[in-house]
N, C-alpha and C positions, 0 to 999 in steps of 0.2 A: 593319743598314742604316738609316742616319738619312735621313729624308725632311725636305726644307726646307720650312718652313710660309710660307705666304704673309704677306707684312707687311700693314699696314692699308691702303696704298696699293694692293695687289694683291688686294683682297677677292676671293673667289669671287663670281659672280654668283648671284642668289636664283632660284628656280623662276619660271617664266615671263619671265625676263629675256631680252634679246637673247643669242643664241648666244656663248659667250666666245670670245676670240682663240684662235688656233691654238696658242699655248704652253700653255694650259690642256688641251687634248686631249692635246699631246704629254706633259704632266705625268702624266695619267692613264694614257696607254699606257706610259709609261717607268718608272712606279714602281709598277704592279698587282704584286701577289704571284704571279700567274699566268703561265705561259709563254705568251705570245700571238704569233701570226705572222699575215702577211697575205700572202697569195697572189694572183697575177694570174688572170685568167680561163683561162690555159694551164696553171696549177698550178705555175708558176715562184714562188718565195719573192721577195716585194719588200721585207719588212721583219719583223724579229723584235725583241722587246723585251729588255731586260738580264737579265731574269729567266732567260732559258735559260741563263746561264751558271752561276747558282746551282743549278738543277735537272739539268742535263746536264754541266756540267764544260766546255762549249765556248761560245766568247765569240761574240758577235753576228757579228764578221767572219768567224769560221771557219764559222758556218752559212750565211751569204750565200755562202760560197764552195763549199758542198757541191753536186754535181750531183744529188743524190738526196736531198736534205733532205726531209723529216725521217727518211726511212728507214733512214739510216745510224745514226740515235740509238735505233732501236727493236730490241728484242731479236729475234734471228733465228726464234725461235718465234712470234713475233706479226707478223713483217715482212711476209709475204705478205698476211695478212688485213687489215692495215692499209693496205696498198698498193692493196687492191681498194675498201676503204672511202673512200680518198683520191680514186681515180679516180671513183667515183660522186659524191663532192661536187663534181666539175667540172660536174656537170649542174645545179649551182644548187639542191642540195639542202640540208637542214639536219638535223641531230641532235646529240644530247648524250649525255653519261656513257658513252661507249665506252672500256672499260678496255683497257689494254695495258701492256707492261713496256719501260721505257726502260733503256738501258745506260749509266750515267754514265761520264765519262771515267776515273774510277778503277776502272771493272769492275763496281763495285755495280748491281744490279739494283733498280729502282725503279718501282713501279705508278704509272702516270699515268691520266688521264681526259681523252680527246678530245671536243670539243664543236665545231661551227662553225655559221656562219650567213653566207649570202650579202651581200654589201653591193652596191648598186647607185647609180651616178651619177644625178643629177636626171633625165637623158634615158633612164633604164631600164637601161643596160649596166654 
């Protein structure tokens, strides 16, 4: 995967500078190597980055249409455990390094690692 580098007119801000424009946040989110998802307070998937296709074989659009995302991507042996963990995550908890098996579209089993952190708007929601 090739990543476009910013030209001189688009130089990234330095530490301590004003926050970058939304396009820089989008670039970080879209080009990270990890599978990243953003869920609403109700657990509904809001956004998933393109890395999901490389790691699971399912496109962003397919994931956004899944009623039980991400559970349908998880090995049945781990699905109930991960469903319980995701329910707890709705309580604004955070955790990291929860291992599980994902089933790639090809049928290949892949070990994954789940971490999450709640995000809040300025007013605390």
